[in-house]
C-alpha positions as CSV (number, residue, x, y, z in Angstrom):
1,M,-20.4,-14.3,-1.7
2,H,-19.9,-10.6,-2.5
3,R,-17.5,-8.7,-0.2
4,K,-20.2,-6.2,0.8
5,A,-22.6,-9.0,1.8
6,L,-19.8,-10.6,3.9
7,F,-19.2,-7.3,5.6
8,L,-22.9,-6.8,6.4
9,I,-23.0,-10.2,8.0
10,F,-19.9,-9.3,10.1
11,V,-21.6,-6.1,11.2
12,C,-24.8,-7.9,12.1
13,L,-22.9,-10.5,14.2
14,T,-21.0,-7.7,15.9
15,L,-24.3,-5.8,16.8
16,A,-25.9,-9.0,18.0
17,S,-22.9,-9.7,20.3
18,L,-23.2,-6.2,21.8
19,S,-26.7,-7.0,23.1
20,G,-25.5,-10.0,25.2
21,S,-23.3,-10.5,28.2
22,A,-19.5,-10.0,28.3
23,R,-17.7,-11.9,25.6
24,D,-14.1,-12.9,24.8
25,F,-11.9,-10.8,22.5
26,S,-11.9,-12.2,18.9
27,G,-8.8,-11.9,16.8
28,A,-10.9,-12.7,13.7
29,R,-13.2,-9.7,14.3
30,A,-10.2,-7.5,15.1
31,L,-8.7,-8.5,11.8
32,E,-11.9,-7.6,9.9
33,F,-11.9,-4.2,11.6
34,T,-8.3,-3.8,10.6
35,R,-9.1,-4.9,7.0
36,H,-11.9,-2.3,6.8
37,A,-9.6,0.5,8.2
38,T,-6.9,-0.4,5.7
39,S,-9.4,-0.4,2.8
40,F,-9.6,3.4,3.0
41,G,-6.0,3.5,1.8
42,P,-3.2,5.9,3.0
43,R,-4.5,7.8,6.0
44,P,-2.2,10.7,7.0
45,P,-3.7,13.4,9.2
46,D,-6.3,15.7,7.6
47,S,-6.6,13.5,4.5
48,P,-9.9,12.5,3.0
49,A,-9.2,8.8,3.9
50,N,-8.3,9.8,7.5
51,K,-11.6,11.6,7.9
52,K,-13.5,8.7,6.5
53,L,-11.8,6.4,9.0
54,Q,-12.6,8.8,11.8
55,A,-16.3,8.6,10.9
56,Y,-16.1,4.8,10.7
57,I,-14.4,4.6,14.1
58,V,-16.9,6.9,15.8
59,S,-19.9,5.1,14.3
60,H,-18.7,1.8,15.8
61,L,-17.8,3.3,19.2
62,R,-21.3,4.7,19.5
63,L,-22.7,1.2,19.0
64,S,-20.7,0.1,22.0
65,G,-22.5,2.5,24.3
66,C,-19.3,4.3,25.5
67,E,-19.0,8.0,25.9
68,V,-17.3,9.2,22.7
69,T,-15.2,12.4,22.6
70,E,-13.6,13.9,19.5
71,D,-10.5,15.8,20.5
72,H,-9.6,18.4,17.8
73,F,-6.3,20.2,17.7
74,N,-3.7,21.5,15.3
75,G,-0.4,19.7,15.1
76,Q,2.5,22.1,14.5
77,T,4.4,20.1,11.9
78,P,7.4,21.0,9.7
79,Q,4.8,21.4,6.9
80,G,2.9,23.9,9.0
81,P,-0.3,23.4,11.1
82,V,-2.2,20.3,10.4
83,A,-5.7,19.6,11.7
84,M,-5.7,16.4,13.7
85,R,-8.2,14.6,15.9
86,N,-7.9,12.1,18.7
87,L,-10.9,9.9,19.2
88,L,-11.7,8.8,22.8
89,C,-14.2,6.2,24.1
90,R,-14.8,6.1,27.9
91,F,-16.6,3.2,29.7
92,P,-17.3,4.7,33.1
93,G,-16.5,3.0,36.4
94,K,-17.1,3.9,40.1
95,S,-13.6,4.2,41.6
96,G,-12.5,7.6,40.3
97,K,-9.5,5.8,38.8
98,A,-8.9,5.0,35.1
99,I,-7.1,2.5,32.8
100,V,-6.2,3.4,29.2
101,F,-5.7,1.3,26.1
102,S,-4.4,3.3,23.2
103,G,-3.0,3.1,19.7
104,H,-2.8,5.3,16.5
105,Y,-4.9,5.2,13.4
106,D,-3.0,7.6,11.1
107,T,-0.4,6.4,8.6
108,K,2.9,8.0,7.6
109,T,3.0,10.0,4.4
110,V,4.7,7.4,2.1
111,P,3.5,6.7,-1.4
112,Q,1.1,3.7,-1.6
113,F,1.6,3.0,2.1
114,V,-1.7,1.7,3.6
115,G,-0.3,0.7,7.0
116,A,-2.2,-2.5,7.6
117,N,0.0,-3.3,10.6
118,D,1.3,0.2,11.4
119,G,-1.9,2.1,12.1
120,G,-4.4,-0.6,11.0
121,S,-3.8,-3.3,13.6
122,S,-4.1,-0.9,16.5
123,T,-7.3,0.5,15.1
124,G,-8.7,-3.0,14.7
125,F,-7.7,-4.0,18.2
126,L,-9.3,-1.0,19.8
127,L,-12.6,-1.4,17.9
128,E,-12.8,-5.0,18.9
129,M,-12.0,-4.1,22.5
130,A,-14.8,-1.6,22.5
131,A,-17.2,-4.4,21.6
132,V,-15.8,-6.6,24.3
133,L,-16.2,-3.9,27.0
134,A,-19.8,-2.9,25.9
135,G,-22.3,-3.3,28.7
136,V,-19.9,-4.7,31.3
137,P,-19.9,-2.9,34.7
138,R,-16.5,-1.6,35.6
139,K,-14.7,-0.7,38.8
140,D,-12.4,1.8,37.0
141,D,-13.1,4.1,34.0
142,V,-11.7,2.4,30.9
143,Y,-10.6,4.7,28.1
144,L,-9.9,3.6,24.5
145,V,-7.9,6.2,22.8
146,F,-7.3,6.4,19.0
147,F,-4.4,8.8,18.4
148,D,-4.0,10.9,15.3
149,G,-0.6,12.2,14.2
150,E,1.7,9.5,15.7
151,E,3.8,9.5,12.6
152,A,6.6,12.0,11.8
153,Y,6.7,14.2,8.8
154,G,10.0,13.0,7.4
155,E,12.6,12.4,10.0
156,W,11.4,11.4,13.5
157,T,12.3,13.9,16.3
158,D,10.8,14.6,19.7
159,S,8.9,17.5,18.3
160,N,8.1,15.9,15.0
161,S,6.1,12.9,16.1
162,L,3.5,11.7,18.6
163,Y,1.4,14.8,17.9
164,G,-1.8,13.2,19.3
165,S,-0.4,11.7,22.4
166,R,1.7,14.8,23.3
167,H,-1.5,16.9,22.9
168,L,-3.7,14.6,25.0
169,A,-1.1,14.1,27.8
170,E,-0.8,17.9,28.1
171,K,-4.6,18.3,28.1
172,W,-5.2,15.6,30.7
173,A,-2.5,17.0,32.9
174,A,-4.3,20.3,32.9
175,D,-7.8,19.0,33.6
176,G,-6.8,16.4,36.2
177,T,-7.5,13.2,34.2
178,L,-3.8,12.3,34.2
179,A,-3.7,11.9,38.0
180,K,-6.5,9.4,37.9
181,I,-4.7,7.0,35.5
182,K,-3.5,3.7,37.1
183,A,-2.1,2.3,33.9
184,L,-1.8,3.1,30.1
185,I,-1.1,0.3,27.6
186,N,-0.4,1.4,24.1
187,V,-0.5,-1.1,21.2
188,D,1.3,-0.6,17.8
189,M,2.1,-3.0,15.0
190,I,0.6,-6.0,16.8
191,G,-0.8,-7.9,13.7
192,D,2.4,-9.4,12.2
193,K,1.9,-13.1,11.5
194,D,5.4,-13.6,13.1
195,L,4.5,-11.8,16.3
196,S,7.3,-11.0,18.7
197,L,6.6,-8.1,21.1
198,V,9.6,-6.1,22.2
199,Y,10.6,-6.1,25.9
200,N,10.6,-2.4,26.1
201,S,13.0,-0.9,28.7
202,G,11.4,2.4,27.9
203,S,8.2,1.3,29.6
204,A,7.1,1.0,33.3
205,A,8.8,-2.1,34.6
206,S,6.0,-3.2,37.0
207,L,3.3,-2.9,34.3
208,Q,5.4,-4.8,31.8
209,K,5.9,-7.6,34.4
210,T,2.1,-7.7,34.9
211,V,1.5,-8.2,31.2
212,W,4.4,-10.6,30.6
213,D,3.3,-12.7,33.6
214,A,-0.3,-12.9,32.3
215,A,1.0,-13.9,28.9
216,G,3.0,-16.7,30.5
217,R,0.0,-18.0,32.5
218,L,-2.0,-18.1,29.2
219,G,0.7,-20.0,27.4
220,Y,1.7,-17.1,25.1
221,S,5.3,-16.5,26.3
222,Q,6.7,-17.2,22.9
223,Y,5.1,-14.0,21.6
224,F,6.5,-11.8,24.4
225,S,10.2,-11.4,23.9
226,T,12.7,-11.0,26.7
227,G,14.9,-8.9,24.4
228,G,14.4,-5.5,22.9
229,G,15.3,-1.9,23.8
230,V,13.8,1.5,24.2
231,T,11.1,2.3,21.7
232,G,9.6,5.8,21.2
233,D,5.9,5.6,20.9
234,D,2.6,7.1,22.0
235,H,3.1,5.9,25.6
236,V,6.1,8.2,26.1
237,P,4.4,11.6,26.7
238,F,2.4,9.9,29.5
239,L,5.4,8.1,31.0
240,Q,7.3,11.4,31.1
241,R,4.4,12.9,33.2
242,G,4.5,10.1,35.7
243,V,1.9,7.7,34.3
244,K,2.6,4.0,34.6
245,A,2.7,3.3,30.8
246,L,3.7,0.4,28.6
247,D,4.2,0.0,24.8
248,L,3.3,-3.3,23.1
249,I,5.0,-3.3,19.7
250,D,6.5,-5.8,17.3
251,F,9.4,-3.9,15.8
252,D,10.7,-6.8,13.6
253,Y,8.2,-6.7,10.8
254,G,9.4,-8.8,7.9
255,P,13.0,-9.9,7.2
256,N,15.3,-7.1,8.7
257,N,12.1,-5.1,9.4
258,Q,11.8,-4.5,5.7
259,Y,7.9,-4.1,5.6
260,W,7.9,-1.2,8.0
261,H,6.9,2.1,6.4
262,T,6.8,0.6,2.9
263,P,4.0,-0.3,0.5
264,A,4.6,-3.9,1.6
265,D,2.7,-3.3,4.9
266,T,-0.4,-5.0,3.6
267,M,-3.1,-7.3,5.0
268,D,-1.6,-10.5,3.8
269,K,1.2,-10.0,6.3
270,L,-1.2,-10.1,9.3
271,S,-3.0,-12.8,11.2
272,A,-6.0,-13.1,13.4
273,Q,-4.0,-15.2,15.8
274,S,-1.5,-12.4,16.6
275,L,-4.4,-10.0,17.3
276,Q,-6.0,-12.8,19.4
277,V,-2.9,-13.2,21.5
278,V,-2.7,-9.5,22.4
279,G,-6.4,-9.2,22.9
280,T,-6.7,-12.3,25.2
281,V,-3.7,-11.1,27.3
282,L,-5.0,-7.6,27.8
283,Q,-8.5,-8.8,28.5
284,K,-7.0,-10.9,31.2
285,V,-4.8,-8.0,32.5
286,L,-7.7,-5.5,32.8
287,P,-9.4,-6.9,35.9
288,E,-5.9,-7.4,37.5
289,L,-5.2,-3.7,37.0
290,E,-8.7,-2.8,38.3
291,A,-8.0,-4.9,41.5
292,Q,-4.9,-2.8,42.2
293,P,-5.3,0.3,44.4
């Protein structure tokens, strides 16, 4: 069957699922979202491919019935100002509190780098999570945040990286949203066939324990490492402002991490099972977080 026909069938099945009751996270659907995001090619901020992906993301978020916001700003990069755009999807609750799932959709400026895992998998995860959350009443607001400008321009520094998350953390601190957030879980590079998520000592310990314990109860402990270190990622600007934040990242991508930030980061390195693991665990964790004061 032609690829376009297969994709139309996939979209129709997704739309049909949105009209029903709550459903379980599907790693297969998340992988297809990832595949479509990756098909746009390299997606650095303000590139034509980045803008095409933005339109694709927004169109699918609107199908889920969430409140969609496009957060425009200029990242002050070593190459000068670059137009960037965070994409936000809010499913409203009643408590006045909020839970955030986030990830980035941009790719680093590397020749022929399509970022299937690094940028693609987080996009696919969030799009599938939007479909899962559609039409389900919530206690807390649930935000899905697609960050632009996560990647550095050249060498990573505190001021040359995390443009989207630094911008949004500052914005939410000013408008009062930050004070409402009970937990923020960021996902990055979660599609690797050989999934091993870092035990990140640079995350909130209590939130990390909640997620790791849930993974254990579900029989997924083998994917949630007890070793790791401090990882700089889009959770950091929120953690620095007092938000309970966690980064879920597999930072061992290929032998000696050799696929990271190279043209080898392609769809054949990913699996639906890895996305299924992360999605199942976080779908389980969400009501546990909502139950907390």
